[in-house]
Every structure is written in C-alpha cells, then in structure tokens.
BADO-670175 format. One record per residue (C-alpha): residue in three letters; x, y, z. Coordinates in steps of 0.001 Angstrom, whole numbers, padded with zeros to 6 digits, always signed. Example, Ala and Ser with C-alpha at 12.3 -4.5 7.8 and 13.67 -1.06 7.14 Angstrom:
ala+012300-004500+007800;ser+013670-001060+007140;
END
This chain:
unk+023777-038715+104729;unk+024790-040594+101597;unk+027750-039313+099581;unk+028862-039698+095993;unk+031411-042242+097251;unk+028569-044411+098546;unk+026914-044296+095133;unk+030166-045186+093353;unk+030849-048094+095728;unk+027359-049562+095323;unk+027363-049155+091533;unk+030886-050540+091215;unk+032223-047542+089307;unk+034562-044633+089961;unk+033478-041368+091543;unk+034267-039579+088276;unk+031898-041900+086393;unk+029116-041118+088863;unk+029790-037422+088425;unk+029708-037786+084640;unk+026416-039700+084820;unk+024825-037021+086996;unk+026030-034101+084900;unk+026075-035518+081352;unk+024036-038740+081330;unk+024144-038926+077531;unk+027903-039589+077767;unk+027511-042748+079890;unk+026589-046200+078605;unk+023020-047343+079214;unk+023943-050272+081483;unk+026337-048205+083610;unk+023868-045320+083814;unk+021146-047695+084989;unk+023402-049087+087762;unk+024278-045594+088918;unk+020649-044457+088915;unk+019662-047497+090952;unk+022507-046809+093395;unk+021391-043178+093739;unk+017866-044352+094517;unk+019039-047024+097001;unk+021360-044711+098923;unk+019045-041697+098857;unk+021898-039561+097537;unk+021021-035956+096720;unk+023130-033695+094547;unk+024339-030528+096278;unk+023637-027847+093657;unk+026030-025351+095243;unk+028882-027841+095289;unk+028035-028898+091750;unk+028137-025298+090542;unk+031507-024704+092225;unk+032946-027891+090754;unk+031773-027233+087197;unk+032000-023454+087189;unk+028363-023301+086117;unk+024997-024466+087426;unk+022409-026836+086013;unk+020152-023835+085391;unk+019119-022320+082067;unk+017767-018790+081853;unk+014654-017974+079794;unk+014167-014265+079081;unk+011182-013002+077110;unk+009619-009616+076485;unk+006028-010737+077084;unk+005199-013988+078849;unk+001539-012970+078796;unk+001484-013851+075090;unk+000436-017497+074704;unk+002927-017939+071842;unk+005855-017463+074219;unk+004224-019729+076774;unk+004146-022577+074248;unk+007818-022050+073402;unk+008770-021894+077087;unk+006969-025156+077796;unk+008908-027032+075111;unk+012228-025554+076241;unk+011487-026671+079798;unk+010743-030209+078617;unk+013980-030385+076646;unk+015979-028928+079534;unk+014549-031337+082115;unk+015274-034306+079863;unk+018918-033232+079925;unk+019184-032514+083643;unk+018655-028749+083547;unk+016059-026503+085178;unk+014754-023259+083702;unk+014685-019857+085400;unk+012025-017656+083792;unk+012222-013863+083537;unk+009986-011320+081803;unk+011628-008087+080657;unk+008253-006403+079960;unk+009673-005236+076639;unk+012234-002954+078327;unk+015753-003241+076945;unk+017409-001890+080106;unk+015568-004415+082272;unk+016449-007174+079823;unk+020136-006283+080085;unk+019949-006281+083889;unk+018252-009700+083852;unk+020954-011124+081589;unk+023690-009814+083847;unk+021954-011221+086936;unk+021588-014631+085299;unk+025264-014614+084364;unk+026153-013772+087971;unk+024138-016850+089004;unk+026405-018887+086706;unk+023586-020288+084623;unk+024749-022764+082007;unk+023111-020812+079188;unk+020289-018455+078244;unk+017502-018510+075664;unk+016441-014997+074786;unk+013543-013359+072956;unk+015207-009969+072944;unk+013673-006529+072911;unk+017043-004806+072618;unk+018249-003307+069372;unk+021081-001289+067860;unk+024844-001712+067564;unk+025534-001043+071260;unk+023217-003850+072274;unk+024652-006128+069591;unk+028121-005502+071028;unk+026841-006284+074536;unk+025472-009642+073320;unk+028615-010435+071322;unk+030808-009907+074393;unk+028506-011758+076816;unk+030365-014744+078281;unk+027408-017079+078886;unk+026073-019001+075860;unk+022949-017357+074406;unk+020512-018587+071779;unk+018050-015982+070510;unk+014572-017021+069436;unk+011730-015169+067710;unk+013490-011803+068019;unk+017060-011105+067008;unk+019628-008310+067092;unk+021575-007891+063875;unk+025325-008165+064431;unk+025028-010002+067758;unk+026676-013120+066268;unk+024496-015520+068269;unk+022443-018535+067250;unk+018933-017585+066158;unk+015790-019696+065831;unk+012725-018104+064287;unk+010105-018098+061553;unk+010102-016520+058114;unk+008496-013315+059350;unk+008064-011476+056030;unk+006292-014569+054721;unk+003721-014489+057533;unk+002241-011179+056444;unk+002912-011673+052729;unk+000621-014715+052874;unk-002133-012830+054719;unk-001913-009748+052491;unk-001964-011766+049280;unk-004943-013728+050572;unk-006905-010505+051153;unk-005810-009068+047805;unk-007080-012186+046058;unk-010438-011613+047764;unk-010608-008172+046168;unk-009525-006024+049134;unk-007392-002956+048461;unk-007898-000832+051597;unk-006067-003233+053883;unk-005041-001786+057251;unk-001995-003127+059042;unk-001556-002970+062833;unk+002182-003351+063343;unk+004453-004166+066260;unk+006980-001679+067709;unk+009012+000079+065030;unk+012630-001044+065067;unk+011889-004454+066567;unk+013071-007293+064334;unk+009813-009205+063841;unk+007756-006012+063610;unk+009929-004594+060837;unk+010028-007932+059006;unk+006253-008372+059100;unk+005684-004810+057936;unk+008055-005518+055053;unk+006021-008589+054099;unk+002833-006519+053960;unk+004391-003655+052004;unk+006060-005983+049486;unk+002822-007885+048868;unk+000910-004663+048259;unk+003608-003374+045914;unk+003745-006710+044109;unk+000029-006399+043379;unk+000463-002836+042134;unk-001632-001434+045008;unk-000593+001917+046457;unk-000552+001764+050247;unk-002536+004367+052184;unk+000068+004979+054886;unk-002599+006292+057253;unk-003841+002683+057432;unk-000441+001460+058677;unk-000455+001953+062448;unk+001634+000772+065382;unk-000051-001332+068068;unk+003056-002254+070039;unk+002275-006003+069992;unk-000107-005445+072932;unk-003841-005953+073357;unk-004260-002339+074532;unk-002324-000970+071567;unk-004232-003131+069109;unk-007549-002078+070652;unk-006749+001647+070425;unk-005557+001457+066833;unk-008461-000713+065675;unk-010868+001774+067262;unk-009266+004624+065308;unk-009277+002698+062044;unk-012914+001669+062304;unk-014104+005125+063391;unk-012944+006589+060055;unk-015500+007459+057406;unk-013153+005820+054883;unk-012496+002803+057076;unk-010526-000151+055700;unk-012298-003181+054290;unk-009811-005513+055997;unk-007385-005442+058933;unk-004221-007477+059528;unk-002956-007804+063094;unk+000796-008435+063174;unk+000330-010687+066204;unk-002475-012579+067928;unk-003057-010118+070771;unk-003657-007210+068398;unk-005771-009380+066100;unk-008081-010409+068932;unk-008280-006791+070092;unk-009394-005755+066607;unk-012128-008400+066652;unk-013295-007098+070036;unk-013514-003551+068662;unk-015543-004723+065669;unk-018053-006406+067949;unk-018273-003437+070304;unk-018790-000987+067423;unk-021461-003146+065815;unk-019460-004249+062776;unk-019946-007756+061448;unk-016808-009732+060662;unk-016290-010496+057822;unk-019451-008986+056258;unk-018396-005432+057120;unk-014671-005845+057782;unk-012389-008831+057164;unk-009717-009754+059708;unk-006500-011777+059621;unk-003637-012103+062084;unk-000280-013733+062824;unk-000325-016631+065331;unk-002996-018763+066895;unk-004517-018583+070385;unk-005899-021295+072683;unk-009516-022206+071977;unk-009424-020429+068627;unk-011875-023006+067306;unk-014632-021568+069535;unk-014028-017900+068620;unk-016717-016586+066259;unk-015834-016083+063520;unk-012803-018323+063456;unk-009942-016031+062490;unk-007875-016472+059340;unk-004260-016635+060445;unk-000696-017628+059720;unk+000627-019883+062456;unk+004190-020334+063660;unk+005181-023763+064982;unk+005848-022762+068595;unk+006637-026312+069691;unk+009258-026744+066978;unk+010715-023315+067706;unk+011083-024253+071371;unk+012565-027631+070534;unk+015184-026229+068157;unk+016062-023379+070522;unk+016672-025798+073390;unk+018692-028132+071177;unk+020948-025320+069980;unk+021622-024142+073524;unk+022239-027660+074852;unk+024686-028262+072010;unk+026502-025081+073036;unk+026836-026016+076701;unk+027337-029785+076574;unk+030395-030165+074355;unk+033519-028232+073377;unk+032657-028755+069703;unk+029233-027228+070210;unk+030663-024291+072119;unk+033134-023543+069325;unk+030697-023885+066421;unk+029812-020848+064313;unk+026419-019249+065046;unk+023517-020664+063039;unk+020197-019284+061830;unk+017328-021794+061835;unk+014285-020382+060022;unk+010944-022211+059930;unk+008149-021806+057384;unk+004807-020703+058922;unk+001462-022330+058082;unk-001650-020640+056642;unk-004979-021429+058316;unk-008055-020037+056599;unk-010931-019212+058907;unk-014263-017467+058490;unk-013077-013937+059266;unk-012117-013061+055673;unk-014586-012633+052802;unk-014549-011667+049145;unk-015643-008107+048437;
END
C-alpha cells in the first residue's frame, strides 16, 4: 500500500509539502500541486481520514444543519455549499432538525464530537440561553437564513422585511386593503422580520390591519393549508393573501382551487420564494425571490475563511445581507 512518503519521493518534495497540498491545496504553488497530484494518482495513495483527523485535530467534514430540508429553498442552498466544500477538499454531513431546537442542539453537539471542521446552520433555536450556547460553541459556525440575536456568529441572509414590504405594497397599489398574511412561527427570526415588513407597509399606506387576517402557518404546507381554508371560508374573506414562504403560498393556491375560487379573479396571491417548475403553475405566482445560490456561496465562503486560516478564525463576525428580487406573475390583479 502506497504511503505519503512514496508520494513525496515521486513528486520530489517533502512529506510536509504533500500534507499541505492534500489539506490546503490553495496554499501550494500550481506547478508543485500538479506534481503532487500526479504522484498521488501514480502511486494509488489514499488519504486515511482517521489519521488525518488525529493529525489536524479536525476532520475534512463540514456539518449542514437545517430545520426543513423538505423546502426546496434549503435544498438549493445546500447544493451550492456542497459544491464550494468539495472544491476545497471538504465533504458535507447533512442533518435535519425538523424545526426542533432541542434536536438541533443535540445534532450540533454530535457534529462537534465528530470533530467536523465547521458547521453551517439554519437555526430554529431562539432566546438568550440558546444564544449563549452558540457563543460558547467551540466549532466554527456560520448561520444562514435564520439567526439568533446575541449569538455573535457570522450570518448570511436576505433582507427579510423587504420581502414582504414589496409584496404588500404591490397589492396595495392594486387597490387591495383586506390583505391576509400567513406567517411563519412566532419568535423565529425570518417569521418576525417578514411580519414586520407586512405591518410596516400597511401602516405606511395608512391602512388599519384586521388582525384576524394575520395568521400563523408555521412555514409548513399543512399549516398554510389549514389557515388558508379558514381565511377563505369567512364571509368577509380577504381579497388577497400573502404566504410568508413558498410552501404556505402553494398551499393557499391549492385551497383556492379546491374551494372553487379563481386566482386572481376572486382572490389574489403572492408569496416569498420560488419553487421548481413555477413557470408551469397556473396562474404563475407573484413572488419575491431570494438568491439561494448566492446565499449558499457566501455561507460556504465565510465558513471556509473561518477554518482555513488563523486570520479568518480571529475575524469579527460579519452580517452579509442580500437584496431579494420581485417577480410579478399572474396571481395578483387590480380590484
């Protein structure tokens, strides 16, 4: 079986240079890296991940923890993070916390025990106790999409109040005043921010909000379906509905069709985030879209900067906030 010494001898470099090339290829010159890669291929050398972890004190694994991998938005982010990680010699371990803060904490602790190099986290935890837990966590963490105030960790996300401000103002400009809002879980960062965007837009237009039209759908299809059913069964039903995420927005469209309402002739609909094959959904939904690919790219870059250099590890936490994009479909109509 080939050893690292065989690779170093064939490439004409030191063992430490081979090790550096295998663990941090960006720190080795192109010509030297090419010789080492050719020597690895010629000798058939295979890295022992256990030995590598013991030598470095950490593995070449990155943890990915999300509250809902069934949501296509998180799948797009995960895919980009995996691409970035693989390009830098890391593999991604994926875990779904199912939106449970206690399970999320257990997953983080298990990943740390596995000596992962770092973790990207779409958290569902909240409160000062959880912020303290994240502050004291030894493994580098970059939060994306969701954040915990006071955690003092890098965060990559979108301008969440802007997402629903744009949608609400669009409906107001079309003459709607009874605009229902299906929100995410109360107390969750993005849910609270998106609710704020809706409320501020209504107040800015001088429209008093009927609080009975502001309901919580939990960011799930089932929750969105139940709440849309209740809203549309009212005698004083809303003239428009905003879903605070794509799953609840699609659920609302399903309810409209099942109850015999025409969208947008009877009820207008808008939502946050796109879905695959949205161009074939009838009507095409008006939405505000986050750049999932860019979010994944920036999240991976922040984590890699943290784990690949002492300067990156010591840098102060950063917030990277992206501007979402408005896409007008056929699901909204002037009253």
